[in-house]
N, C-alpha and C positions, 0 to 999 in steps of 0.2 A: 402634765405632771406638775403638782404644786410644790414649789421649793420649801415653803413654810412647813407643810405637813411632813415632807421628807426630813427636814432638819429636826422636827419634833420626834419623829421615830428614831432617828440616829441618836438624839440626846437621851431618849428613854433607854435605848440599848446600851449606851455608854454607861449610864448609871447602873444598869444591870450587871455589866462586866465588873464595875468597881465594887459592887456588893457581893459578887460571887467569887470566893477565893479559888475555886477550882478553875474557873476560866482564866483568872489572873496567873495561876500557877502554870497552866498550859501555855499561855501567851508569853510569859516572862522567863520561867525557869527551864522549860523544855528546850528552847534553842541553845541555852548555855550548856545544858547537860549533853544534848545530842552532838553539839560541835566538839565538846571535849572528848566524849567517848568515841565518836566515829573518827574524829581528826587524829587522835592519838592511838586508838585501839585497832583501826583497820589499816592494814598495810599489806601490799603484795610483794614488798621487797623481802628477800630471804637473806638474813645475815647470821653469822656466828653458828653455822650448822655444826652440830657436834660430830667431831671426826675422831675415829680410832685409827691408830697407825700400827701396822704390822710390818716392820722393817726387818726383813730376813738377812739383809746384807750388812747393815751397820757400817757403811763406808762414808767418806766425806761427801761423795756425790749423793748418796741416799739421804743424808741429813740436809743437803742443799734442796733436794726435792721436797722434803717435808716442810722446810722453811718457806718454800715458795707457795705452798698451800696455806700456811698459817700467817704469812706476812700480811695478806689482805684481810679484810673483815668478814670475808665470806665463810671461812671455816675456823673452827676453834678446836684444838686438840684436847680431848677429854681423857684419853687413855692410850698408853703404849703397850701393845700386846706382844706376846712371845710365841704363841702357838695358834694353830688353826682352831682348836677347841675354844680357846679364849675369844677368838674372833666371832665364832658362831654364838657363843654365850652372850657376848656384848650386843650383837644384833638382835638376838632373841629377846633379851631383857629390855631393849630400848635404850641402852646406855649411849649408843651412838646412832646417828642417822646415816652416816657415811663412813666408809673405811678405805684406807689407802694401803695397798699391799705392794711391797717392793721385793721381788724375788732374789734369791741368791745368784750371784754372778751377773747382776744387772750391769755393772760398770764394765766388766770385761767383755760382755757380749756387745755392748754399745760401741766401745772403741775398737773392737775387732771387726765387727760386721757393719757398723753404722746404724744398726737397728736393735732396739730392745723394747720390751713391753712392760708397762705398769698395769696394775689392776685396781679398779675402784669398785666398791660395792655400795649400793644404796638401798635403804629401807623405803620401799615404794608404797607402804600403807597410806602415806600422805603423798599422793601423786604430784601435787603442785610443788611441794618442797623437793621431791626427788628430781623432777624435770628441771627445775631451776638450778639445783645443786649440780646436776649432770652438766649443764651448760657452763657453770662456773669452772668445774673441773676440766672440761674440754678446753676452755680458754687458757687456763693455767698451763696445761700440758702443751698446748700449741706454742705458747710463748717460750716455755722451757725447751721444747723441741727445736725451735729456731736457734736458741743459744747453744745447745749441745751440738746441733748439726754444724754450726759454724766452727765450733771447737774441734769436731771430728775432721772437718775438711782441712783445718789448719794443721792438725797432727799428721794427716796423710798427704799433705802438699797437693791437694786437689781443690778445684773450684767448681761451683755449680754453673751449669750452662745458663747463659743469660736468656736463651730462647725458651727455656723450660721454666722460667720464673714468672709467677703471676702475683701481683701485689694488689691487695684490696684496701681501698681507702674509704671506710664507712663514715657517713655523716648522719647525725640525728637532729631533726628539726623539732621545734616547738617545746620539747621537754628534754633538753640536752643532757641532763644528768640522769635520765631514765628513772626519776624519782616517782614512785607510785603515789606519794602524797599529793603531787601536783595533778594526778589523774583522779584521785578519789575526793579530795576536799571540796572542789567546786560542786560535785554531785551531792554533797551533804546538804547544801543550801536547798536543793530541790526537794530532798526528803523532808527537811524541817518545814519548809513552806507548805508542802502538800499536806503534811500531818497536822500542823497547827491550823492552817486555813480551813481545811475540811472539818476538823474536829470542833472548832469553835462555832462555825456557822451551822453545823448540823444540830445545834442545840437551840437555835433562835426561835423558830416557830413551834417546834415540839414542846419547848418550855411553856409557851402560852397555853397549849392544850393541857398539859399536866397541871398547871397552876389555876386553871379555870378562868383565865383572863381573855380567852379567845372571843367570847361573846362581846366584851367591851371593845375589843379591837375591830370586830366585824361591824359593830354599830357606828363606828366613826366613818367619815367620808373618805378615808385614805384608800387609794387605789392599789392594785396589785404591784405595779411598778414602783410606786412610792414606798410601799412596805418593803419590797425586796431591796431596793437601794438604800433605804433608811436602815434596815437591819444589817446590811453588809458593809456600810461605810466605816463604822468604827473598827470592824475586824480587818477591813482592807488597810486601814491606816496602821493597825497593829502588825499586820503581816508584812507591810513594807518596812516598818521599823525593825522587825525581826530579821528580815532579809538583809537590810543594811548592816545590822550588827554582824551577821554571819559572814557576809561578803568582806567586811572590814577585817574580821578575824582571819579569814582565809588569806587576804592580801598582806596584812601587817604582822600577824602572829605566826601563821604557818608559812609565810613568805612564798605563797604561790604567785608566780609572775603574772602581773596584770598588764596586758599589752593592747587591750581593745579600748573601745569608747564607753565612757561612763553613761552617756545618754542611751546607747544601745542596750546596756545592761539594765538601766532603769525601765525602759519601755518594755523589754521582754519579761522582766520580773513582774511588772504590773499586769501584763497579759496573763502570765501563768497564775498569779494570785487570783485574778478574776475567774479563771477556769476552775480552780480547786474550790474557791469559796462559793461559786455558783453551784457546783456539784453538792457541796455541803448544805446549802440552802434548799436545793431541790429535794434532797433526802429529808430535810427537816419538815418540809411541807407535806411530803407524801407519808412520812412515818410519824405518828403522834406520840411516840415514846422517845425520850431523850437517850435512854440506854440503847434502844434498837437503832436509832439514827446514827449515834456515834460509832457503834460497832460496825455497821455496814459502811460508814464513811472510812473507818480504819481499814476494812477489807478492800475497798475499792481504790484506796490511795497508797497505803503503806506497802502492801505486797507488790503491786505492779511497779511502783516507783523503785523499789529495791531490786526486784528481780528482772524486770522487762524494760528498763530505761537505758541500759548500758552503763549504769552506775558502777557495778562491780564486774559484770560478765559481758564480754564483747558480743554485741548483737550478731555480727557477721559469722560468729562461730556456732550460733544456735541453729537447730533444724529450721527449715524454711517455714513450716507451719507455725512455729513459735515466733519467728521473725514477723510473719503476717499478723499475728495477734498483737505484737508490740506496736504495730502501727496505730492502734487505737488508744495507746497509753500517752496522755499529754506530757508526762514527765520525760518521755523519750526525747522530745523535741527541745524541752527546756535544758536538759542535761547537755545535749549537743551544743546548744547556744552558749551555755556557761563555759564549756571547755574551749569553744571557738573564740569567745571574747577574752578569756583569761590567757590562754596559751598561744593562740594564733593571731590575736588582734584583728579578728574579722570585722568587717563593716556590716551595716544593716542589709545592704544589697547582697553581700556574700552569704548571709543567713536567711535569704528570702524564703526558702522552702520551709524550714522549721517555724519561722515567724508566721507565715501564711497558715500553717497547720494550727498554731495556737489561736490565731484570729478566728478561724473557722470554728474551733472548739468553743471559744468564748462566746461567739454569736449563737451557736446551737444551744449551749447549756443555759445561757442567760434567757434565751427565748423560752426554753422548756420550763425553767424555774418560774418565770413570770406567768406563764399560762397555767402552771400547776395549781396556783393559789386561787381558791374560790371563796367568796364571802358567804360561806354557808357552814352550818354546823354538822353537815353530813360527813 
């Protein structure tokens, strides 16, 4: 492989990028837009769930219960209802997602028998919100139950049996605040790198075919490897710059904790960039249309990276057949590496399996891309 010819191809491709506003827009504007939209727009945290209150008792205790629901940021009271009909109408019209019903005689029943029931109603047309809101409500009621139980025991001069008490002391590792942004934002880097890298390199060789310059390129002594690395080098540099920008935004703007090694992050990011750009180049060689190559590159990178990498949906909750398909998605391994480096502080050795998978992918795709190019007009 002749370094002089490789540099000449890389210089030619750099000039082409500079003269093509579409490539510049993809390379420079898309990371900024994607990081802003996905970083701020995608969240699995449910806050300020619209709550309707149907307080049939109107006592000091019932008001305390309502306050316990609205004191945190999980629920937001939007209406105080007076009848069952109003409750049904509010749920039917979507005015509230959750409703709290406090029956008549709640206080008397509680302090007489030591037990009383509240009712919560949830609109489960959005199952994710309903499930999370149900968990919030259960936590609030459990805390309230402990307080009221202690009050009831004091009023009746009884104490709970020590043998019958079980205390749970939960601890959360790696994402102590359970902030979904820390889970989502690192994965955005994989989406941006996959999209930008494959889209840009999918235009390289197909552009030569469409512009009629392939004959001149074939007539030169440049080899397939020199052409491939020369075409990919400028985009590889751009991809690393985009990744550095996105990773810096994740760490300093969105304040995702970074606990790992910068060296490990650089090495794995370079590996993933090589995989997606090799795939884009392979499509560019095989498909002589820029539009066709870019569309197929979009289909092969964007959808699998979003749906089958664990970026938004946990892979272990998917059917086994879908989990098996996700094993051939390179972004699956890079997303796992990003979260391990950011949140866990994992070393290269601890990430040996996903790194090995990326190395295998890079070797296979680069070999296939190099063998795909033939110095022929057929």
